[in-house]
N, C-alpha and C positions, 0 to 999 in steps of 0.2 A: 701657526698649527699646519702648515701645507706640507713644511719641509720634513714631520713627522711622519705622515700616512705609510701605510702603508701599500709596495701595488706589487703589479705583475713583474718577475725579474725576467724572462724573456718573452721575446715572440712566439715560440710554440706554442709556453705553457697561457699565454694570454687567448691562443685562436680554440686552445684544448676547450679553455675554462669558459670561454663565451660561446664558444658552440654545443659544449656541457651542456650551456643553458638554454641553449635555443634546442635541443635534443630532445626533443620531452615526447609524452606519451599520444602527442596529437600529430608524430611524426612515424609513428610506430604502426598505431592504429588508423587514426585518421586520414591520414597522406593514401593508404596504398586501395581504405576504402574509396575515396574522393575516385580517386583513379578509374577502377574498377567498375563505379556506375555514371562515368564520364566518358568514357571512348577509349580508353586504356592509352595507349600509344598517343595518342590524339590530345588525352590530357595532358601526361606529360611534357609533349612540345610546350604547351599553351604555359603548363603550370615555369617551366625552364625562362620565357621570353617574361613572363610578369613578374619571374624574380629579379629580373635584369631590370627590366622597366620600374618597378615598386618597390618590394622590399632591398632590394641593393643601396637605392636614397634613403630608404625608411629607415636601416640599417645603420647606415652612414649619418645617418641628421641625428639621429638619436644616440650615435658616439661620440659624435658632433660634440653635438651639447655638453657632455658629461667630461670629456677628456680638454675643451678648451676653458671648464671651470677650476677640473682638479677638486670636484668635489661632490657631494651624493645628489639626489633629482632636486629636493626641495630651495638646496644655496644653487644650483644651477639655473635654476629657471629663472629663480627670482633674480641673480642676476644678468639673465638675458634679455628678463621687461627690465633692467633698474631705469630706464631712461623713459619706458611709457607706464607700465604701471605695473611696480615689484611685487605689490600684492595679487595679482592675479596670477603672477610666476609661482608665487608662490603658494597659491594655494592649489593650484595645478600640480605643485610637486605633492604637496600633501596626497592630493586625491588618489596620488600615483601611489604612497605609502601606504593605503587604506589598499588600493588596490593588489598589491603586492599580499597584503597579509588576507585580503579575503580569498583570492587566487590559492597560497598557501595550505586555506583553511580546508577547503576543497582537495587543492589537488593531494594533499596527503593523509587524506583520508583513503583516497582513488591509489595511491603511491605504496600506503599499509595492505589495500589486497594487492598488489600484485610480491611483496615481503608474504605475505599469507601462501600466495598461490605456490611461491620458488620454495617451500620450508612442505607442500603437500606429498609432494612424490617423496623425500625422504623420510616422511613418515607411513605414508604406503610400503615401501621398501622392507622397513623394520618391523610392516605387521600393526603397527597405531591403527589402525579402521576408525575408533571414536575419532581421534584427533586428525584424522585423514579425516574426515567428515563436518567436524568444526571446523576446518581450515577453508575450505572451499563451497560452504555455506555463510550465504552472505546473514547476519544477524549484527544487535547490536554489542553485544558480548565482545565478540571478535572486529569491529570497527574501535570498538577502546581501549584493545591491547596491540593493537596493530599501530592506529594512528600515535600513539607518543610515540611506539615505536622510531619511527617514520623522525618524527619528529629530533630522537634523545640524537639518529646515524648524522640528520641534518647539525645540530648545535654542536656536536663533537668536532664535526670540521670547522665550522664559521668559529667557532673559540679558539683557533689558532691562528687566527688572520688570514690576509691575503695569500703572502709567501707560501708557509706554512702550511696550514690549509689549502684555501681554493685552489692554488697552482699546484700544489703537489699533487693533492687528491685528484683531481680533471687531469694530470699526468695516468696518475694510474687508471683513473675510471673508463676515461674513452679509447683507449689503445683497446681493453679487455670487451669494450661494448662493441667496437668492430671485429674484431675477433670472434666474439661469437657470433655474431650477425651475421660474418661471413662464414664462417664455420656450418651454420643449421643454416643457409641457403643451401648450401653442398651437401650438403644429406637429404635437405627437403627436393633438391635435385635427382637425385634419384631412387624418387617413387612414384609407383604409376598414379596419371594423374598431373604430375605436375607441368609436365611440357602443353597442356591446354592450359592453365593459369600462367603459364610464362607468355601463350601467345594472346593472352586475353589482356594483357601487361602489358606489352612491348610493343603489339603491332598496331597502328593506329588507324581509327576508324575518321579516316578525313571526312566522313558526312557529317560529322559532330561537332569538327575545329571551329565555326563561326556560330556555335548553338550559346547564347548570349548568356543563358543555367552555365554550361565550362565555362566561359570568362569567368563570372564573375566568381563561380565555385575557386579556381586555381588561384583567383586576388587573394580571397577571404584567405585560403589554404598558406598560400605562401607569407600573407602579410602574420596569421596567428605562429605559422612552423618557425618563425625566426622570435619569436618570444618576446616580439615588440606592441609597448603602448604602455606598459609598467614602469621602466625603469630600469627594470637589467641588465639590459646593455648601455643605460648613461652612466650607472655603476660604476659597473667594469672597462668604460669606458677612460673613469678619470682615473682610475689604476695604473692606467699608462703613464709611460714614459711621458715628460712634454715633447720633444721630438719626435715620437714615434709615427710610422708613414699609415696613416690612418687608411687612405685607400685602398692601399694592398693587405693591411689586417681586414678592414670589411670584407674585401673577395675572399679573403683564406677563408674566413665566417662562415661566411655563406654559398662558400663553394662546400664545406665540410658538412654544414646543415644539409645540404639539400642529397650531398652525395650520400647521408646517410637514411635521409625521407627515398630515394632512391629504391636503396640495398634493403631497406623494410618491403616495398614494394616486390622485390623480387622474392621476399620471404615469404610474406603474408597471404600474397594470391595463389598462388602454385602453391600454398601449404592449402588452401579454402579449397581448390581444385582437388589436390589431394584428399579431404575427405569428403568432399562429394562423391573421388569417385569409388570411399570407403562407405556412402551411403547415409552420411553425412548430411540434411538439408540446411544447405548454405544459400539459397533465393529465396525471395518474399517479394510477392509481385515483380517479378522480373529485375529485380535490383540484389544486390549480393546485402543480407545482414551487415550492419555496422558494429561500430563500438564497443559497448560491453557488450552483445550480446554474439562479437565475432569473438575476443579476447575471454570470454568466462564463460561461452559454450561450446560454440562451434571447435576453438584450440586441443580446450583442455578433453572434446569427446575424440577426437582424430588422436591425440595421445592416446589414453585409452585402446584404439583400437593397433595398436602398434608392439604393444606385448611391453616385454621389457626394458624395452631403448626409449618404449616413448618417457619411462620413468626420466630418462635419464635427458630426451629433449625435451620434453614437460621442465624439468627442472633448471635449464641451461634458458628455455626462451624466458622464462622470470625473473630469472636471473637479470638478464640483459631487461628488460622492462623494467625490475628495480633500480638497476642502473639510470636510468633515462629518467625516472624518475628522480632520483637524489639530483643528478646533476643541477636539473631546474629549482627543486629544494632550495638548493643551497644559493644559488643568485636572487632569486628571491628573498632570503632570510638576509640576503646581505645589507638590502635598500633599509631595510629599517632598523638594521644594525649600526650600518654606519651614518644615518643621519643620528641617531641616539648619542653616538661617540661625539660627531663633530659639532654638532649642535647644541647639544648638551651636557660634554664631557664627559658623559658615564663613561664605567670602562668595561671594555671588551665583553668581557666574561659577565657583567650583571645587565649588559645590551643583550646578550645573545638569550639571558635568560627571561627575561623582561619580556621579547619576542615573542621566544618558546610558547611561555605561558601565556601570554595575547591569543597565539595561533590554538594553542591546546582547546581554549575556554573559546574560540569563535568554532573549530572543529565540534567540539562536544555540543555545541547551539542545532550544529548542521545534523548532528549523531542523533540528537535526540530528536528533530524534527524533521528527517530524512527526507518522507515522502513528498513534502511541498517545498523545503528550505534546498534541499542541496541543487536540483535542476534549477529552480528559480535563481538561484548564486549564480551559476555556470553562464545563463543567458544573462544575467544582466548585465556580466564584466565581461564575457567572451560576444555579444554583438553590440552593445554599448561602450562599454568603456574601454578596451581597449584603439577598437578604429578611430572612435573620437580624440584620443590623446596621440595616436598619431597624423592627426590630421593636425593635432594643435601644436605638435614637433613640429611639423611644415611651415606655418605659419610663424610661430616662434622663428626660426629659421632663415628662413623667405622673407619675411615680411618687417618682424617687429627690435630684433635683436639688431644694435647698431654697435653701440661699440666692442671693437675685438674680435667682430664676428668675420675671419676672413675672404669668406664667402659673398660676403656684400658687400668690399671693398672691390674685387676681382673686378677690373675692368677690363679683360680681355683673355681670350684662351680658352681651355678648356671646362678652369674653372669656371670663366662668367659665362657660361654654357649649361652648367652642371648646377650654378646659382638658378641661373632664368627656370631650369628645368623645375626644382625643386620649389621657386616661388609661382608656378601656373600651372604645371602641368598635373603634379605630386597631388595636392591638394582637389584634383577634381577625380583622379581619380582613388583617392581616399574616401571622397565625398559618396563616389559610385558604390564604393565595396561597403562602407557605410551604410547607404539607402536600403541596398540589395540585403545583407545580415539584416539587417535590426527590421527591415520593412515586406521584405519579399516574401 
């Protein structure tokens, strides 16, 4: 079966696909808000340090597990635990599988919102007032139209496999995302109020730099922004050629993902200050408003103050958000699809259909019970599953996986010290992140 596996054909294709998996809505709305509320440049500085200290080793660990096994997370973790307790490894793999489905179930809903908001300026331009109102008003009907649309878009790419689907589309979508980001930053920079936003984002408030809240926020954001803990990186690592230079690829993915997060801050924070300059309320209790309120209330209000050009800026912004969503849903969908194809010999087309149908059922359940279920699902996944799975991967590679684990066998040099770092330091850092996120 191994020699029949599809895979990435180029280093660039892998880096763009893995970065696409990592670059999601968390980078584009979560990161800038965290930075603005935790000392601007001080948060940036700590974030970059934390990426190096925790997120890079975590990314490497997850990629390494998949790359060595050349298999999906269930097989990879079962193999890694073969000598100790293969059922424990397999169970963790299944947990990741369920996590991927759960993540897709709420992420597809949010991605659908982005799609609806991207179409809204077009409907306004052509004078379809009722449609425009429908597209920007939260409703069950809108969710039941746009969530399946997002699932169909994702499935159409997954159907084509790794080389023709994931790699090809990542090569198209990621450069488009970067061009849109840079173009929007350049435009926002010309508007009144933007300079204040650049200063708030880039100038460090060093009095906050040792604040434990800032450090833990940066650790959590670094971990979540790289899409770690569900198995996305494990499955992508498994599609690499056996002789791939994993340390270099890991660094490239982290660099591109961090670069996009940084650029997102250069767009969002100045845009918020431009909105404030134009009379939109952007602060609540001394903190910048965040997440849904920021994306779906403040920024559309800002675009409305720009007149005709605001329609174009709004369109480009939400196309950017839709691309960020799509590159993430692709990677999460590939995890259960690969499992069905490899472990149960289901044809890819059928596997994609089954996974999409399962996600649609889970999404529908959330849509119907939105008020209490949506937030609960996100909380359980992000506050508990992701950090605990990250900790599990560190313990697996550092302590339990013996046969075939080259890090474990390293007796000297950089590899040896890196192995010790993964064994002793990373689990402590990861436990700190979990404890703060879950109980803080």
